[in-house]
C-alpha positions in Angstrom: 136.2 -38.0 249.4 135.0 -41.7 248.6 137.4 -43.9 250.2 138.5 -44.5 253.3 142.0 -44.7 253.7 145.0 -42.8 251.9 147.0 -45.6 250.5 147.9 -43.9 247.4 147.0 -41.1 245.5 145.8 -42.7 242.6 142.9 -44.4 244.8 141.8 -40.8 245.0 140.2 -38.7 242.3 141.9 -35.2 241.1 139.0 -32.9 243.0 139.9 -34.9 246.2 143.5 -34.0 245.6 142.1 -30.5 245.2 140.3 -30.9 247.9 143.0 -31.4 250.1 145.5 -28.9 248.5 142.4 -25.8 249.1 142.1 -27.0 252.8 145.8 -26.8 253.6 145.7 -23.5 252.1 143.2 -22.6 254.1 145.3 -23.7 257.8 148.3 -22.6 256.6 146.6 -18.9 256.8 144.5 -19.2 259.5 145.8 -22.4 261.6 144.1 -21.1 264.9 140.8 -21.5 263.1 141.0 -24.9 263.5 142.8 -25.2 266.7 140.2 -27.2 268.2 138.9 -28.8 265.6 140.0 -32.8 266.6 139.3 -32.2 270.3 138.9 -35.3 272.0 140.3 -37.7 268.8 143.0 -39.9 269.1 146.2 -40.4 266.1 148.0 -43.7 266.0 151.9 -43.3 264.6 153.1 -47.0 264.0 156.5 -46.2 262.5 158.5 -49.5 261.9 161.0 -47.4 260.2 163.2 -44.3 261.6 161.7 -40.8 260.8 161.5 -37.4 261.8 160.2 -34.8 259.5 157.3 -37.4 258.8 156.3 -38.5 262.1 156.9 -35.4 263.9 154.6 -33.5 261.1 151.5 -35.9 261.9 152.3 -35.2 265.2 152.3 -32.0 265.3 149.4 -32.1 262.8 147.0 -33.5 265.2 148.6 -31.6 268.3 147.6 -28.5 266.2 144.2 -29.5 265.5 143.6 -29.9 269.1 143.7 -33.9 269.5 146.5 -36.1 270.7 148.9 -38.8 269.7 149.9 -42.4 270.8 151.8 -45.0 269.3 155.6 -45.4 268.8 158.6 -44.6 266.5 160.5 -47.8 267.8 159.2 -51.7 267.0 161.8 -52.5 269.6 159.6 -50.5 271.9 156.4 -52.6 271.2 155.1 -56.0 271.2 156.7 -56.3 267.8 159.6 -57.6 269.5 158.1 -60.4 270.9 156.7 -61.5 267.8 153.5 -60.2 267.1 152.3 -59.7 263.6 150.5 -56.8 261.2 147.2 -57.8 261.7 147.5 -58.2 265.2 149.0 -55.1 266.2 146.5 -53.2 263.7 143.6 -54.4 265.0 144.5 -53.4 268.7 146.0 -49.8 268.0 143.1 -49.1 265.6 140.9 -50.2 268.5 142.5 -47.4 270.7 142.4 -44.1 267.8 140.6 -42.5 265.5 142.9 -42.6 262.6 146.1 -44.5 262.1 149.3 -43.8 260.4 152.0 -46.6 259.7 156.0 -46.5 258.0 157.0 -50.1 257.2 159.8 -51.3 255.2 157.9 -53.8 253.4 156.1 -52.3 250.1 152.1 -52.7 250.4 152.4 -53.0 254.1 149.6 -49.7 254.5 147.2 -51.4 252.2 147.5 -54.7 254.2 147.0 -52.6 257.1 144.4 -51.5 256.0 142.6 -54.4 255.7 142.6 -55.3 259.5 141.9 -51.3 261.2 138.8 -50.3 262.2 139.6 -47.1 261.3 141.2 -44.9 258.5 144.7 -45.7 257.4 147.2 -42.9 255.9 150.4 -44.8 254.5 153.7 -42.6 255.6 155.9 -44.7 253.8 156.0 -48.4 252.6 159.2 -49.8 251.6 160.7 -48.1 248.0 156.9 -47.7 246.9 155.0 -44.8 247.7 154.4 -42.2 250.2 151.7 -40.4 249.4 151.6 -37.6 252.1 155.4 -36.4 250.7 153.6 -36.3 247.4 150.8 -33.9 248.5 153.4 -31.8 250.5 155.4 -31.6 247.2 152.4 -30.4 245.2 151.2 -28.1 247.7 155.1 -26.8 247.5 154.7 -26.0 243.9 151.5 -24.6 244.0 152.8 -21.8 246.5 156.3 -21.3 244.9 155.5 -22.0 241.3 152.0 -20.8 240.9 150.8 -24.0 239.0 151.0 -27.5 239.0 150.9 -27.9 235.0 153.3 -27.5 232.1 156.5 -28.1 234.2 159.5 -29.9 233.3 161.0 -31.5 236.5 164.4 -33.3 237.2 164.3 -36.3 239.7 167.9 -37.1 240.6 169.5 -39.4 242.9 167.7 -42.8 243.8 164.9 -43.3 241.6 164.8 -46.8 241.8 163.9 -46.9 245.6 163.0 -43.8 246.3 159.2 -43.7 246.9 158.7 -40.0 246.9 159.9 -40.1 243.6 157.6 -43.1 242.2 154.6 -40.9 244.1 155.8 -37.8 242.5 155.9 -38.9 238.8 152.4 -40.6 239.3 150.9 -37.4 240.4 152.6 -34.7 238.2 151.3 -37.0 235.3 147.9 -36.4 236.0 148.5 -32.3 235.0 148.8 -31.8 231.3 152.0 -30.1 229.7 154.3 -32.0 232.4 158.3 -33.2 231.7 160.3 -35.4 233.5 163.9 -35.9 233.0 165.5 -38.2 234.7 168.9 -38.3 236.1 170.6 -41.0 238.1 173.1 -43.7 237.7 171.6 -47.1 235.4 171.7 -49.0 238.6 169.6 -46.0 240.4 166.9 -45.5 237.1 162.8 -45.0 237.3 161.9 -49.0 236.9 160.0 -49.6 233.5 156.2 -50.4 235.1 156.2 -46.9 236.3 157.2 -45.5 233.1 154.4 -47.5 231.2 151.8 -47.1 234.2 152.3 -42.9 234.2 152.7 -42.4 230.2 155.0 -39.4 231.6 157.4 -37.9 228.9 160.7 -39.0 230.2 164.2 -37.6 229.1 167.1 -39.2 230.4 170.3 -37.2 231.7 173.9 -38.5 232.8 175.0 -35.3 234.9 173.0 -32.3 236.5 175.6 -29.9 234.6 173.8 -31.0 231.2 170.4 -30.5 232.3 169.9 -28.1 235.0 170.0 -25.1 232.9 166.2 -26.2 231.3 164.6 -27.1 234.6 161.5 -25.5 236.5 162.1 -27.9 239.3 165.1 -29.9 240.5 163.9 -33.3 242.9 166.9 -34.1 244.7 166.8 -37.3 246.8 169.1 -39.2 248.8 171.3 -42.2 248.0 169.6 -44.5 250.5 171.9 -47.0 252.4 169.0 -48.7 254.0 167.5 -50.3 250.5 170.9 -51.8 249.4 172.0 -55.4 249.9 175.7 -54.5 250.7 177.7 -51.1 252.2 179.9 -51.7 249.2 177.2 -51.7 246.4 175.8 -48.2 248.4 179.0 -47.0 248.2 179.5 -47.1 244.5 176.4 -44.8 244.2 176.7 -42.5 247.1 178.3 -39.0 245.8 177.7 -39.4 242.3 175.4 -36.3 242.0 175.9 -33.2 244.3 174.1 -30.1 243.6 176.2 -27.1 244.6 176.7 -23.3 244.2 178.6 -23.9 241.2 175.7 -26.2 239.2 173.3 -23.7 240.6 174.7 -20.7 238.7 174.1 -22.7 235.5 170.2 -23.2 236.6 166.9 -20.9 235.7 166.7 -17.7 238.1 163.2 -19.4 239.4 164.3 -22.8 239.5 162.4 -24.7 242.6 164.6 -27.0 244.1 162.9 -29.9 246.7 164.1 -32.3 248.5 162.2 -34.7 250.9 164.9 -34.8 253.8 167.0 -36.2 255.2 169.7 -35.3 253.1 173.1 -36.8 253.1 175.9 -34.8 251.2 173.6 -34.5 247.9 173.1 -30.7 248.6 176.0 -28.8 249.5 175.0 -26.8 252.5 176.3 -23.4 250.5 173.0 -24.4 248.2 170.7 -23.6 251.8 170.6 -19.8 251.5 169.5 -19.5 247.6 166.4 -18.4 247.5 165.4 -20.9 244.8 166.2 -24.4 247.7 162.6 -24.5 249.1 163.5 -27.7 250.7 163.3 -26.5 254.2 159.9 -24.7 253.5 158.7 -28.0 251.9 159.5 -29.4 255.1 157.0 -26.9 257.0 154.1 -27.1 254.4 153.8 -30.8 255.2 152.6 -30.1 258.5 149.7 -28.2 257.2 148.9 -30.7 254.4 148.4 -33.6 256.8 146.6 -31.4 259.2 143.7 -31.2 256.0 144.6 -35.0 255.7 143.6 -36.2 259.0 140.6 -33.6 259.4 139.0 -34.7 256.2 139.2 -38.4 257.1 138.2 -38.2 260.1 135.4 -35.7 260.0 134.1 -37.0 256.7 134.1 -40.8 257.7 134.1 -42.0 254.0 133.6 -46.0 254.0 134.7 -46.7 250.3 137.4 -49.1 249.6 139.8 -50.2 246.8 138.5 -53.4 245.2 141.0 -56.1 245.5 140.4 -59.6 243.5 140.9 -63.1 244.8 144.5 -64.0 243.2 143.8 -66.9 240.6 145.4 -70.8 241.6 149.5 -70.7 241.6 149.5 -66.8 241.3 152.0 -65.2 244.0 154.1 -62.5 244.2 158.0 -62.8 243.8 159.0 -59.4 244.7 160.9 -60.5 248.4 160.2 -57.0 249.3 156.6 -57.4 249.5 154.5 -57.2 252.8 153.2 -60.8 251.9 156.8 -62.0 252.2 157.0 -60.9 255.8 153.4 -61.5 256.8 152.2 -64.5 254.2 148.7 -65.4 256.6 147.4 -62.1 254.6 147.1 -63.8 251.8 147.5 -63.1 248.0 145.4 -60.6 246.3 145.6 -58.8 242.9 144.4 -55.0 241.7 141.3 -54.7 239.4 142.5 -55.7 236.0 143.6 -52.7 233.6 144.4 -54.6 230.4 147.7 -54.8 231.7 149.4 -57.5 233.6 147.9 -58.8 237.0 149.2 -57.0 239.5 150.2 -57.6 243.4 147.3 -55.4 245.1 150.4 -54.5 247.7 153.2 -54.1 246.5 152.3 -53.7 242.7 154.6 -56.4 241.0 153.4 -58.4 238.3 152.2 -61.8 239.6 
């Protein structure tokens, strides 16, 4: 692994992905072998948004590796409530720790944090942008329950516009041959066009779960995220449109795998939990082993590579109101390496 920080899975090679997944499997099979691998090391978790599974799985992962945890789960209990900016927080906390995990509501926040950190940074979710460790968890889950990562028909249902887990998953699974995606959402919550163009994914669209569930190998359910909407009224119009229940499961293949990054609200009926095709609770457990592998590799291998960020041209700026630069403009506009397409913000990836 040549990159120090796990911000975007696209920064890593497929060989790096497999290295993480193989190590996660080895840890899963024999966790005691790794129980003191990071004795004396410290993980800092900086969660600017509420989290249960992601934060606790990172903390449990570090403890199971023999390390310790510091950090906060509510910015109101830190100096952020006094107006401290991201740069200062990261510089201080990274000086206390060997690896840092950040979740933040602004897109591109993890990339920005990596510019100021003295230790490796892991992106635990940046707004509606990316969630790479959840995606590695999803890949690990699919390998265990389906036995492969290629030639799958994957249904993505719910919030495809703001769902960072969906964005990361479609990018990842597009890199394996033969995968096809069925998008199941309202027009208002469909997948952003730039992701379709960027990934070159084989896309089909479907208006209802009943119409397409029978063709799917994998169904990835997501909740409609109230915190991403401008108003409660807008959220209410989208909530409850797609609900997976036992009746719909009767239309599915016998070996369908139902995944969900959790938490769920009402998009999966509780009766589905007892169906052997529902793997979302196992998926959550697998996330701990994947995060153990990620932490162990980044701390012990100490890669020093970095993604190239280019200076912006005069007049270029990101107009995305959810970008980290909107809240922390002192960071300064940077762009990603040109790939023949429009120049994009290095933090949130929106076109400039």
